[in-house]
C-alpha positions in Angstrom: 39.2 69.8 24.4 40.4 72.6 21.8 40.0 70.8 18.5 39.7 67.4 16.8 41.0 66.2 13.2 39.2 63.9 11.4 40.9 62.1 8.6 38.6 61.0 5.8 35.3 62.8 4.6 33.3 59.4 4.0 30.2 59.0 6.0 31.9 57.8 9.3 34.2 60.9 9.3 31.3 63.4 8.5 28.8 61.8 11.2 31.8 61.9 13.6 32.6 65.7 12.9 28.8 66.4 12.6 28.1 65.5 16.4 31.4 67.0 17.9 30.6 70.1 16.4 27.0 70.3 18.0 28.9 69.8 21.2 30.7 72.7 20.5 34.1 71.0 19.7 36.2 72.6 16.9 36.8 70.1 14.1 38.7 69.8 10.8 37.9 67.2 8.3 40.7 66.3 6.0 39.8 64.6 2.9 42.5 63.6 0.3 39.9 63.5 -2.7 38.0 66.3 -4.3 34.5 65.1 -2.9 32.6 64.0 0.1 30.9 60.7 0.6 33.6 58.1 -0.2 31.9 55.1 -1.8 28.4 57.0 -1.5 27.9 58.6 -4.8 24.6 59.3 -6.8 24.4 60.9 -10.0 21.2 61.7 -12.2 21.4 61.8 -15.7 19.0 61.5 -18.7 16.2 60.7 -16.1 17.9 57.7 -14.6 19.5 58.1 -10.9 22.7 55.8 -10.3 24.0 54.7 -7.1 27.7 53.9 -7.3 28.0 52.2 -4.2 25.2 51.3 -1.4 21.7 51.7 -2.6 19.9 51.8 0.5 20.4 52.5 4.3 19.1 50.4 6.9 17.4 51.6 10.0 19.3 48.9 12.2 19.6 51.4 15.1 17.6 54.6 16.6 20.9 56.3 16.1 20.5 55.9 12.3 16.8 57.8 12.2 18.2 60.4 14.9 20.8 61.4 12.5 18.5 62.0 9.6 16.2 64.1 12.0 19.4 66.2 13.5 20.5 66.7 10.0 17.1 67.9 9.1 16.4 65.3 6.4 13.2 64.0 7.2 11.4 65.7 4.3 14.0 64.1 2.0 13.7 60.6 3.2 12.3 57.9 1.0 10.9 54.7 2.1 10.6 51.8 -0.5 7.6 51.1 -2.3 5.8 48.4 0.0 5.5 46.1 -3.2 9.2 46.0 -3.5 9.7 43.7 -0.5 10.5 40.5 -2.4 14.0 39.4 -2.6 15.1 36.5 -5.0 17.8 33.9 -4.7 18.8 32.3 -8.1 18.3 28.5 -8.3 17.7 26.4 -11.5 19.0 29.3 -13.5 16.1 31.5 -12.3 15.2 33.9 -9.7 13.1 32.3 -6.9 11.4 34.4 -4.1 12.8 33.9 -0.8 10.2 32.6 1.8 9.0 35.3 4.4 7.3 32.8 6.8 7.7 29.5 8.1 4.9 28.2 6.2 6.5 29.9 3.2 9.8 28.0 3.9 8.3 24.8 4.0 6.5 25.1 0.6 9.4 27.0 -1.2 11.3 25.2 -4.2 14.3 27.1 -3.3 15.4 24.2 -1.0 15.1 20.6 -1.1 13.5 18.5 1.5 16.9 17.5 2.9 17.8 21.5 3.6 14.5 22.2 5.1 14.9 19.2 7.4 18.3 20.4 8.3 16.9 23.8 9.4 14.1 22.2 11.5 17.0 20.0 13.1 19.3 22.9 13.7 17.9 23.9 17.3 19.4 20.3 18.4 22.7 20.8 17.3 25.1 21.0 20.2 26.9 24.7 20.2 30.5 24.7 19.5 32.5 25.7 22.6 36.1 24.9 21.8 37.0 28.4 20.9 38.2 27.7 17.4 37.3 30.3 14.9 35.3 29.1 12.1 34.4 30.5 8.8 30.8 31.3 7.8 31.0 28.3 5.6 32.1 26.0 8.4 29.6 27.5 10.6 26.7 27.2 8.3 27.5 23.6 7.0 28.0 22.4 10.9 24.5 23.9 11.9 22.7 23.2 8.6 24.1 21.6 5.7 26.1 21.8 2.5 23.2 22.5 0.6 21.9 25.6 2.4 25.6 27.0 2.2 25.7 26.5 -1.6 22.3 27.9 -2.4 21.7 30.5 0.1 24.7 31.8 2.4 26.9 31.9 -0.4 24.7 34.3 -2.1 24.3 36.5 0.9 28.0 36.6 1.5 28.3 37.6 -2.1 25.7 40.5 -1.6 27.2 41.7 1.7 31.0 41.3 1.3 31.7 40.1 -2.2 33.5 37.8 -0.1 34.4 33.8 0.0 32.2 32.2 2.6 35.2 29.6 3.4 37.3 32.8 4.3 35.1 35.0 6.3 35.0 34.6 10.0 31.7 34.0 11.4 32.8 35.7 14.5 34.0 38.8 12.9 32.0 39.0 9.6 28.6 37.8 11.2 29.0 38.4 14.9 25.4 38.3 15.7 25.2 35.0 14.3 27.9 33.7 16.6 26.3 35.4 19.4 23.2 33.6 18.8 24.8 30.2 19.2 26.8 31.3 22.0 24.1 32.8 24.2 21.1 30.4 23.0 22.8 27.4 21.7 21.1 27.9 18.4 20.3 30.3 15.6 16.7 29.7 15.6 16.2 29.7 19.2 18.1 32.8 19.4 15.9 34.2 16.9 13.0 33.6 18.9 13.9 34.1 22.5 16.4 37.1 21.9 13.8 39.2 20.1 12.8 40.8 23.4 16.3 41.9 24.3 16.9 43.2 21.0 13.8 45.3 21.3 14.7 46.5 24.6 18.1 47.7 23.0 16.4 49.3 20.2 18.3 47.2 17.6 16.9 45.4 14.4 18.2 42.5 12.5 19.7 43.5 9.2 17.4 41.2 7.4 14.4 42.9 8.9 15.6 46.5 9.2 13.8 49.3 7.4 15.2 50.3 4.3 15.4 53.8 3.0 17.1 56.4 0.9 16.5 60.0 0.0 14.8 61.9 -2.9 18.0 62.5 -4.9 19.9 59.3 -3.6 22.2 58.4 -0.7 24.5 61.4 -1.7 22.3 63.6 0.0 23.3 62.4 3.4 27.1 63.4 3.1 26.4 66.6 1.1 24.0 67.9 3.8 26.6 67.0 6.6 29.4 68.6 4.9 27.3 71.8 3.9 26.5 72.0 7.9 30.3 71.5 8.4 31.4 74.3 6.1 34.9 75.4 6.0 35.6 72.5 8.6 35.8 70.2 5.5 39.2 70.5 3.7 39.1 68.6 0.4 42.3 67.9 -1.6 44.1 67.5 1.3 45.4 64.3 2.1 47.2 63.7 5.6 50.8 62.2 5.4 52.0 62.3 8.9 50.7 62.6 12.5 53.0 63.3 15.3 52.1 63.1 19.2 53.6 65.3 21.9 52.6 66.0 25.5 50.6 69.1 24.1 48.5 67.1 21.3 48.8 66.0 17.9 50.4 67.5 14.8 48.7 66.7 11.5 50.8 67.2 8.6 49.8 67.7 4.9 51.1 68.7 2.0 50.6 72.3 2.5 50.2 72.8 6.4 51.0 71.7 9.7 48.2 71.9 12.2 47.9 71.2 16.0 44.8 69.2 17.4 43.9 67.9 20.6 42.8 64.7 19.2 42.7 62.7 15.9 40.1 60.5 14.6 41.2 58.2 11.7 38.1 57.3 9.4 39.8 56.5 6.3 40.4 52.9 4.8 42.8 50.2 6.3 45.3 50.4 3.2 45.6 54.0 3.5 46.2 53.5 7.4 49.1 51.3 6.3 50.6 54.1 4.4 50.3 56.9 7.2 53.3 58.0 9.2 52.6 58.3 13.0 54.9 59.3 15.3 54.8 59.3 19.2 57.0 61.5 21.4 57.7 60.4 24.9 55.6 61.6 27.7 56.6 65.0 28.7 57.9 65.8 25.2 56.6 68.8 23.2 55.7 68.3 19.7 58.7 68.0 17.5 59.6 71.0 15.3 58.9 70.8 11.4 62.6 70.1 10.6 63.1 67.2 12.9 61.5 63.7 13.7 63.3 64.3 17.3 62.3 66.5 20.0 64.6 68.3 22.6 64.4 69.1 26.1 65.6 72.4 27.8 69.2 71.1 28.2 69.2 70.3 24.3 68.8 66.6 25.1 67.3 64.8 22.1 63.9 63.0 22.8 63.2 60.7 19.8 59.6 59.8 18.6 58.5 56.3 18.2 57.2 55.4 14.8 53.9 53.1 15.0 54.4 50.1 12.6 50.9 50.3 10.7 52.4 47.9 7.8 50.3 44.9 8.7 47.1 46.8 7.6 48.0 46.5 4.1 47.4 42.8 4.2 43.7 43.1 4.8 42.1 41.8 1.8 40.0 44.3 -0.3 38.8 42.7 -3.4 37.9 44.9 -6.6 34.1 45.2 -7.4 32.6 46.8 -10.5 29.0 48.5 -10.2 27.2 48.4 -13.5 24.0 50.4 -13.7 21.8 50.0 -16.6 18.5 51.0 -17.9 16.1 49.1 -19.9 12.5 49.7 -21.4 10.0 47.8 -19.4 9.0 45.8 -22.5 12.5 44.6 -22.7 12.7 43.1 -19.5 10.5 39.7 -19.1 10.6 39.7 -15.3 8.7 42.0 -13.3 11.5 43.4 -11.3 9.1 43.9 -8.5 11.2 43.4 -5.4 14.6 44.4 -3.9 16.8 42.4 -6.2 18.3 39.1 -6.7 21.5 37.3 -5.3 23.3 34.6 -7.1 25.1 31.7 -5.7 28.4 30.7 -7.3 27.0 27.3 -8.0 24.4 28.5 -10.4 27.5 29.4 -12.8 26.7 33.3 -13.6 29.3 35.8 -13.6 27.5 38.4 -11.8 27.3 38.7 -8.1 23.8 40.0 -8.0 21.4 42.6 -9.2 19.4 45.3 -7.4 15.9 46.3 -8.8 16.6 50.2 -8.2 13.6 51.8 -10.0 11.2 49.2 -8.0 12.5 50.2 -4.8 12.1 54.1 -5.1 10.5 56.4 -7.2 12.2 58.6 -9.9 15.1 56.3 -10.3 14.3 55.7 -14.2 11.9 57.4 -16.7 8.3 56.7 -17.1 8.4 53.1 -18.5 12.0 52.0 -17.8 13.8 50.1 -15.3 17.0 50.8 -13.6 19.0 47.7 -12.7 22.3 47.8 -10.6 24.6 44.8 -10.8 27.9 44.1 -9.2 30.7 42.1 -10.7 34.2 40.9 -9.4 34.5 40.4 -5.7 36.6 37.4 -4.2 34.4 35.1 -6.6 35.8 36.7 -10.0 38.2 39.6 -9.1 39.7 39.5 -12.4 36.1 40.4 -14.0 36.0 43.8 -12.3 39.0 45.0 -14.3 37.5 44.5 -17.8 36.8 47.4 -20.1 33.7 49.0 -19.1 31.9 47.9 -22.7 32.8 44.4 -21.8 31.4 44.5 -18.1 28.2 45.8 -19.7 28.1 43.0 -22.4 28.8 40.4 -19.6 26.1 41.8 -17.2 23.7 41.8 -20.4 24.4 38.2 -21.2 23.6 37.0 -17.6 20.6 39.4 -17.3 19.1 38.0 -20.6 19.1 34.4 -18.9 17.9 35.5 -15.6 15.3 38.3 -16.3 14.7 37.9 -19.9 16.4 41.2 -20.8 16.7 41.9 -24.6 18.0 44.9 -26.8 20.2 47.1 -25.8 20.4 49.2 -22.6 19.2 52.7 -22.7 21.6 54.0 -19.9 24.5 52.8 -18.8 27.1 53.8 -15.9 30.2 51.8 -14.7 32.2 52.5 -11.9 35.0 50.2 -10.6 36.4 49.9 -7.1 39.9 48.6 -7.1 39.7 48.0 -3.2 36.3 47.8 -2.4 35.0 45.9 0.8 37.5 44.8 3.6 37.3 41.0 4.3 36.7 40.1 7.8 38.4 36.8 7.1 39.3 34.0 9.9 42.1 35.7 11.8 40.6 39.2 11.7 40.8 39.6 15.3 44.5 40.2 15.4 43.8 43.6 13.4 41.0 44.4 15.9 43.6 43.8 18.7 46.2 45.8 17.0 43.6 48.9 16.7 42.9 48.6 20.1 46.7 48.6 21.1 47.4 51.4 19.0 44.6 53.6 20.4 46.3 52.7 24.0 50.0 53.6 22.9 48.8 56.8 21.3 46.2 58.5 23.5 44.2 60.9 21.7 44.2 58.9 18.5 41.1 57.1 17.5 40.2 54.6 14.6 36.7 54.2 13.3 35.1 53.1 10.3 34.0 50.0 7.9 37.6 48.3 8.5 36.8 48.0 12.4 33.0 48.3 13.0 31.3 46.7 10.3 31.0 47.0 6.4 27.4 48.3 5.9 26.5 51.9 5.6 24.7 51.8 8.9 27.5 50.2 10.7 29.6 53.1 9.4 27.2 55.8 10.6 26.8 54.0 14.0 30.8 53.9 14.2 30.9 57.7 13.7 28.4 58.5 16.3 30.2 56.3 18.8 33.5 57.6 18.0 32.5 61.0 18.8 31.1 60.1 22.1 34.2 58.5 22.7 36.4 61.5 22.0 33.7 63.6 23.9 34.4 61.6 27.2 38.2 62.2 26.8 
């Protein structure tokens, strides 16, 4: 393979480029913005370190730790403080620690006796075998009860997808949960009896995976990958058109047209919907720059066939605001000693949840201070994400005052808004995955990867990049 074009310098694209280059394949990464990393962005200011997007990386696969080693970042890796393992869910207007053991579950006041009995009854609930696609909300109510959905799963869905549990597909948004029912007839049975198989595959469930970051935040990872790729990364170079002929792909930007053997698209779904892709008939050379049609040796036009990508624009991406605030420790009543808190909608707060960033890792705040990262908006309250920054800060402070006993003014604040944040794997999302598979079949040499296809977490995106590099290398 002569060269590969990679569209998008987020973590998926950079990971794919990194491993292809290690195999001796020439790569060019085209990035429309002026920086690498996508939603990963870390800033250090006034002694605080603020993460704009994800705060941690989950070691769900051995491929994650392998990337850290291959990139030479072992010495920069930071594991969380062992004392910060507690996770809180808000109930009765206050954060309650989630139980970490069966005995803890039986004694917690996070759930009523009725909900606890529903969990104990779950292994005896018959699995659904009729092929009907359920939302995660329908799935949880069927296997547990409404209370478990309202007071636990709703909060979890807000923390992962900023989504609506009545819309998200259990098959696509939480495929491993669905697989437990399909394979073992029960989620609890699957957790018990499937542990050996997961261990053999080297996989770890996300709720049990090790979390880590880097000394200067997650931005260290994309920056390091980009530095090793060097001039192969082209910033401020949006791709406007892809054209395929028998001798490869022509990648068109605002300033150039370059031929490549293959193309990996690692951008967003809504940008994919705007991309022009044309496929020449088999045996046709790439069309010239002035025409959308090719001609054979006898001057007979061989038109290209445009791919219709417009349906990808229908994938829902709710807006999310990330609000990072610093406070003096004496101005926060709660110890904030843990990972953070998630908030079910039923509790009536406007924020989705808060990560106790400075409790997780050192040097996230000046001595004697807390860094709290809070998320607003999502499918729950999309209109709130577009509020002016000062109103977002005020809204967050009002909720944190009740939940954590915060008082006074923040000593640090940083707000960033993602108008199109996380793709929602809603019921029916399979049609988009089927379309992606069809596009790859109809356009040999074009590969699709990233969080709109292979999972929305940072670890999912990295594994997607590694896997697509392997797929390209096999062609």
